[in-house]
Every structure is written in structure tokens, then in C-alpha cells.
C-alpha positions, 0 to 999 in steps of 0.5 A: 192112937185111934183104933180102927173099926172092926169089919162090918160083917164080924160086928154083925155077927158078934152083934147078933150072938150078943143081941136078946130079941124084942120079946115080951112075954105072952098071957101063958107062962114062960111064953115069949112072942115078937114084940111086934105081934100083938097077939097069937091071933095075928101072926106074921107069914114066917113058914109056908112049909112044913110044920116046925117040931120040937126036935128042930127047935131043940137042936137049933138052941143047943147048937146056940147055947154050946157055942156061946159056952164055948166061947165064954158067954153065959146062956141066953134065956130060953121059953118053953111056950113054943113046945105046946103051941100050934101056930105054925108061924110062931113056931117057925119064928122060934125056930128061925130065931135060934137058928140065926144066933147059932149060925152067927155064934159058929161064925165067930167061933170059926173065925176066932179059933183060925186065929188062936191056932196061927200066932202071925194071924192073931198078930194081924188081926190084933195090930188092925184092930189097935191100929199099931204096926204088925211087922212090929208086933211080929218082930216083938214076938219073935223075939220073946216067946216064938211065933210057934202057937204049939210051942209055949215058952216060959222065961226064967222069972221065978213065982210070984212075980213070974214065970214070963209066958207065951209068945209076948212073954207076959208076967202073970200080973202085967197080963191081968192088968193089961188084958183087963184093959184091953177087953173093957176098951172096946166094943164088942170085945173078943169073946172071954174065952181068948183072955187067957193067957195060953192064947194067941189071940189073948196075948196078941190082942193085949199086946196091941192094946199095949203098944197102941198106948205107949206101953211097949217098954215093957217088953225087952226083946230085941224086935220090941 
């Protein structure tokens, strides 16, 4: 089946979260400036207000890096040349760059955390992503592990094959295979944090991928 497009706002947020600025090193070690700026003597008019302090920039950097780590992304590289730079416009540009990244990451985090607290919401989103029936996925989950995000059901299949886990009762081997395929099939994919067998987002997204690829026969619940 054809996968639907991700909503433009979310694509933009994730793209901003993942994107690197077009940066190049200046003469001083560790210094990064916009690629469009020829030198520090040709500033862009970013700041008409009070000078941006180191503490303000540090705060936005920490917000960005902490959020990215929470979502399972690697930390972004960061230069330190701005700490000793007197250029108001350059410092304002650095501050705004990190502030934009922090805001984009916070938006992505809030969106996915809301889904991860609500199995039905996660299923509706995943069904749209993979162009499959949300009613079908919901019925399947209800007949497998249930729809309560706070209650994780484990099946009777013994190790090493089992146990079946969660709302779609994934076996460990099936989860490893299907989640890997689902996550590498799209760009951008959901944040790595949610590729966990105990995540409603992860289970819904992976199950929706499987159903869209004709693999629903791996489930035996009455609703599947």
C-alpha cells in the first residue's frame, strides 16, 4: 500500500530537529559562522535589542541537547567561539539557531509523548502513516494485549521465543525484525526512543507497517 505523507508541520519540526546548519569554520579554532557570512566584519542584522549573554546561549544549547538525548538522537556538535566574540549580530544568530532547534525538538517530543500515553491515539497516527485501517488495528490490539497504555500484557509463550509482549503481543524476534524494517522504511522516521517493545507508539507504528505489507497473518486475535 502507498504510505500517506506525514503532516507538513511535523515534517518541518523533525527536519529542523535533525538538520545541521550550513556552517563553516572561521579563523579562530572552534568558531562557526553562517556560510552566507563572508567574515565577522560583514554581520547580518539579527539583533537590535540587548546583547545576548553566554548564559542565554548555554540555556538554549542545553535545552536542545537534553531534548535530543531524550528522543534517542545523538548530540549536535557545538563550537565555542561565540563565548569570546563581541559581535552582537553573530551572538544573536547563534542564540536564535539553538533556540529554533530547542523549540522544534520540544514540539516533536510533546507530540510523540502524547501518543505514547494513549494507545488509541498512537494507533490512529500509525494507521494514517501507513494508510491502513485504524479500526482494524484497534480491533486487533483490543483482542491481543488490550488498549490500556498503563497495562502491559505478557503472553504465555515461553523463552527464548516469548513472551509475547504489549498491546500487539509482539514476540521478541518478530519485534526486532519488523521494527527494524518499519524504522528504516521512512524518512523521517519516528524518534529512536519509541523503537521499544514497551512503547505504544513503537508497537502501533510497527504493527501498522506490518499490516500495510500483508503481514497481518502473524496475529491471531479475533480482531486481526
